[in-house]
TORLO-136070 format. One record per residue: z, y, x of N, C-alpha, C, O in turn. Coordinates in pm, whole numbers, plus 50000, padded with zeros to 5 digits. Layout:
// TORLO-136070
ZYXZYXZYXZYX...
This chain:
// TORLO-136070
520285087550903519825089850795518415092650749517905102750798517745085950671516155088150619516355102150524517225106750450515165105750566514895121250481513775119050440513665122550323512655113950492511345116550457510995100750443511105093550542510555095350318510365082450260508805081050236508215089650171508275072450278506825066950277506495053750189506875042450218505755057050081505425041550024504075041450041503245050450029503925024750081502735017150020502605017849882503545020349807501215015149840500905015949699501074999749615501964995849539499964993449662499514979649616500854972649643501364973149755501374966549548502404954049579503814960349594504814953249597503884973849603505094982149625505624992549481506704993149424504504998849461504955006749362504005002849229504165008449120502984992649251502264988349151501854973849160501434968449262502034967949035501174953449074499754954549030499314956848918499164952649139497474957349116496494945049125495264945949126497394930349133496814920749169495584917149077494544913249129495724918448936494694916148841493234922548874492194915948876493324936348899492634943848940491684942349070490454942949078492544940649156491954935949320491204924149317490184922649384491604916849252491234897649298489824899949158488694896249187490054904949045488754905148968487524910949042486374906449041488104923849120486974929449188486114924549328484944925249363487364919249388487084908449495486024897549440485054894849510486194891749324485514879249282483984884149243482924878049255484224895649200482534902949137481824904849270480654901149270482414911049406481864912949488481334899549577480274899649639482284887749572481834874949658480674869649552479754863049598480704872349417479784866249345478284871649360477244865649335478484884649409477144887949460476474882249554475244882749562477304875549642476734867749760476784854049738476734845949830476894850749607476874833949557477944828349603477804816449632479144833749624480604825649666481254828449517481174839249457481794818749477482634816149385483964811049428484154799249459484974821449428486164816949465487234814949367487134822349269488404805549368488944804449247490564800749330491544797549262490624801649455491914801349537492574813649536492304821749624493444816449447494214829849418494964835049553495014846749591495474824549611496344825049740495714833049844496164841849917494404827049832493254833249946492774846849893492374855049975492784849249790492284861849735493594871849736493424884049735494704866749737495954875849760496054884649879496674895249879495354879349990495284884950132494564896350119494754904150212493744900250029493174912950004494104922849959493784934449986495054921249905495844935049856496904938949946498004933749963496344949550002497134957250098496094960250223495744971850245495614949350302494754954850424493504961250381493204958550265492664969550447491494973450439490544962850390490604951450439489444966750272488864956150215487764951350326487394939750340487304962550405486014957850503486524946450592485724937850628487964945850633488654938550755488784926050654488204915850689489324925850559489624914050487488154904850450488134892650470487074911550400485674904950389485264897950531484814886550546485544907850631485164899850757486204889750805485804878450836487314892350813488424883050854488584869750758488704858650810488584871150641488794859550566487274850850520487184838650508486324859450501485014851750467483844851850600482804845250597484244860450710483664858550811482024867250781480994864050840482094876050700481124886250663480804894150803481644898250883479444895250810478724906650914479044918250871479234919250750479154928550945479424940550939478764948050827479334956650759477334943650810476514948750703476824943950570476844950750468477124928650584477604922650455478664927950411478674931450293479804929850492481304935550469480804947350425481194947050308480124959350440480044968550389479424969050257479884976950175478304960450222477794958750133478954951450015479144956549905479514941550053480934936849949481784948249936482184948349819482244957649999483054966249973482274975349870482964978049772481144980049867480394986349775480474978549632480774983449523480174966549658480184960949524481704960649473481884964149357482474957849528484014957949513484094971449412484364971249293483774983049493484104994049400483464999749282483885007849199482074991949297481404993549138481954989849032481904995848924482584978749057483484974248950484854981048961485414982348852485514985849071487014989349058486825003749002487795007548936485985011049012485935028049001486425029848866487345037948853485975023148751486085026748637486775013948563487265015748451486795004648607487394988148524488554985148636489694986848593488464981748750489354971748812490894983248850492014978448870490644995848852491475006148884492745004248771493945004848796492185002148658493135003948550493694988248509494504987148417493244976848579493884965448538494954962448656494834954448749496064971548625497274974448689498204977748642498044985948551499464974148670500784980248594501774984748681501894978848788502464993548656503684999248768504754989948759505114986448647505304985548860506634979148858507564984548756507334995448703508774976148720509344983648586510644993948657511245002048587510974991848820512134999948871511315011648961511855018049051509975013248921509275019949014509915037749009510455044949093509555039348881509875054448822511615055048860512115063748932512125047548817513885047448849514215049948998515015059149018513815044449090513935043649212513075054149261513525056149375512015062949242511675075849274512615085649243513205092849324512725085549096513865095249039514925099049120515235110249159515685083249149517025084949224516795090649378517605098149434515655086249432515575093549558515475106549576516005112449670514605113249464514255125149471515695137649414515905149749428516225128849364517425134249276518735138149386519665146149376518295127249509519335131549605518645138349711519255137449817517545145049717516925154949784516015146949898515705152650003515605133349867514655129049948513105134049941512565136349833512465135450062510975139350049510125129050034510045122750139509425124449942508665113049923507215114449963506635125249951506715105250004505125105850050504485092449996505195082949963503215092249989502175081849966501475078850120500945087850184501565066050164500745063350225500115049950228500775039850252498735049950200497955040050129496465036950199495695045850232496215022850216494975021250288493885024450176492745027650210494255023350043493295028349950492795039849969493535048750012491215042749937491095056249931491915066049820492265063449705492085079049903492915086549801492265090249680493095092049591491295091749650490755095449541490995085649428491135090149314491065070549453491765060649365493275062549348493895063749242493735062649471495195063449438495905075149391497045074649346495135086949403495835098549310495245093549161496225093849087494295089949099494065083248975495295074648932495885075848825495575065949030496465055848963497875060748920498475057948817498305069849037499635076349022499705085848916500785087748860498515093048876498545100648763498435093448632498825098748528497925081448634497495074648524499215067348493499505061948387500025068748593501305060348548502385070848548503565067248545501995086348553502855095548537503595094648657504695099348631503565090848784504385093248895503875100849002504625102249098502865105549006502245114449084502875128049127502655134049233503565131249042504565142949080505785142049161506315152449202506285130249189507275127749257506975129149416507875129349499505355130449453505145129049575505125141349618504505149149547505755146749742505365159049842504325157749911503535166949934504195143349959502905144350050501795132250008502335122949948500565131050025500265118250003498945117750082498345128050113498485104550117497595102350239497175087850200498015079450168495705085150204495085076150209493505074450272493025082250354492905064350224491565062950346490815074150264491105079050155489615077350360488535085650319487765078050230487735065750239486955086050118486235081550012485245069850055484805062849963484925067550161483925056550222485095044050270484705033350316486225046650256487155036250302487695036650459488535028650500487125046950539487275051150662488535055750682489135060450585489175055150818490375061450840491675056250761492615063750733491615042850730492475037050621493305027850672493975021750589493485024450807494345013850872495845024450837495925036350808496675016050852498185020350803498775030350890499505039550852498375027651018498895036851111498475050851090499135061151084497085048451080496205064551038496465071650933496265083850932497035063950813497475072150681498805075850705499205086250654499845066550798500955072450820501105085750910501965094350889500125086051014499945096551106499495108951002500085119551017498695108250920498295118050828499475124550763499495136750748500535116650723501825123250670502525127850786503065138350753502725125550884503565128050981503185140051044504015147851093501985141751046501305155851092501575166050950502005177250978501415163750842501605171650739503295175650715503725186350671504025164950754505495166950715506095166850856506875157450876505875176250969506195176251065507785182151101508415182351207508055186150983509565191051019510515179051012511735180351025509895167050990510985155050984510575148851112509445149651159511825141151179511725136151312511435122051275511875117851168510795114951346510605099351356511455093751300511215086551204512975096351360514085089051310514655089051184515495081151142514055100451115514435101750993513225099250888513175104150775512545093150931511605089050837511235070350825511485063250922510805066050732510925054150706509565050050606509235058650524508695036450611507835033550520508365022950451509025014050505508075023550320508485010550243507065002350182506105007850128507204990450203505674984650206505984968250182507074963450212504954960950130505024944250116504624938350197504944926450197503784943150303502654935450386502894937750543503504947950575502494929450636502594929550777502004943550788502764952150831500774947150757500064959950808501194971450782501364979650872501864972050680502884984350685503854982850786504124993050850504474971550818505284972150925504594975751050504914985451119503734968551075503004970251222502474985551231502504992051336502034989851125501745005251119502835015151142502695025451208503965011151081505165018251110505745016951287506115025951362505655004451310505995002351471504765009451547505075013051660503865011251523502645018851603502985033051600502845039851701503465038251482503725053151507505055056551509505295068351485505935049451530507265047851575508345053851484509245061351522508115049251353508985046751233509745036051183509175025551212510775034251122511175025751061510365018950932509665025450855510585005250924510114997850782510884991550689511834984750726510644992650585511404984650466510334975650416509194979550395510844960750393509574953450368510274949750199511484950350173509114945750095509674943149999509174928849986508074926650037509744919649930509534905349905508714902449783508054892149771508784912649685508084912549557506614913049566505984910549463506044915549662504384918549668503774908949718504074898849653503014906549806501844896249837501914891849958500994884749998502884894750035503024888250178503364873150151503974868050057502694866650276502724851750276504524851050312505304860150339504684838950302506394834250353506624837350482506054831050570507444846950509508024848050644507324860450717507784865550820506014865350642505244877050695505914885550725505764889950839506974891650635507404905750693508324903050805508394911250896509134891150807510204888150927509224889051050509444897251139508084880151055507494878551173506874890251189506334890651300506704901551116506064914451163506954924151210506654934751264508384918551180509624925151234509834934951149510384944251208509654937051048510404946250947511884948750998512514939851056512394961550973513584966551024515074961950917516274960350942514054960850763514974959250660514254950550543513104953250510514874941550491513924936350365515014933750271516144929850298514384937150131514524937750005513944930549901512754928049918514434926749803513604920649694513074930949581512214927549501513594942349581512974950349465513054965449533513894966349623512444975149508512344988549529513664997449484513935007849543514334993249390515745000549362516704996449481517475003749543516414981449496517454977849602517314985449750518274987849824515904988649780515824997749886516405009449890517015014349986516175014749768516415030749732517925029849751518435038449823518585021849704520145022549719520655020549840521765024949867519885013349932520295013450092520195022750141521085026350219518875031950114518585045550188519575055850141519895064750220520095055450018521325064850000522525062950036523325072250046522875048050067524245043550120524055050050271525085051250338523065053350316523185055350468523815071250478524025075450592524065078550385524525092550390525975089450392526765098450423526305079950368527895078650316528575076450492529775075050511
């Protein structure tokens, strides 16, 4: 039975595509790169930005650091609000809380941004714990943010803990930390990404995932 439920943010609780893509384009344009391939840009939704600029565009360390700074230049007051909460998010969170589940956020986004987003959508108070990257983006790998939650919520065993996310980094981070994972197809994973990563369970939306968790009590 799962008692501690961790959540990814982008692509899981909110549809952040517009803001992230616009800010990535802004950062790339500062390097003279005009990118119109949205499928390529979707890869930025979820993993740490620094890794994406290096892995997708082959940026050097210094250029990747500069690109992240340019991204945040636009994101801080504009891109952060180019975002919408999924229609079933609040209902699913309310359902789980009403059945006594402990909820936590585990995002690779800097916590200072994640907190503003959750408060803007009025869902911050559902969470008992929250973990994200440092303000400079460091310590934002999924296993790192999961570990922060596990350290804070030490009363729960690993077998009682699950993370819900939409990308392979959520699944792989869960495996590294020894907890279960639920993948959501509604996010930005490529075809079969969640299956290949080895998600323990996969659902189309958050409410279905919540219903599954509650049925484990029966």
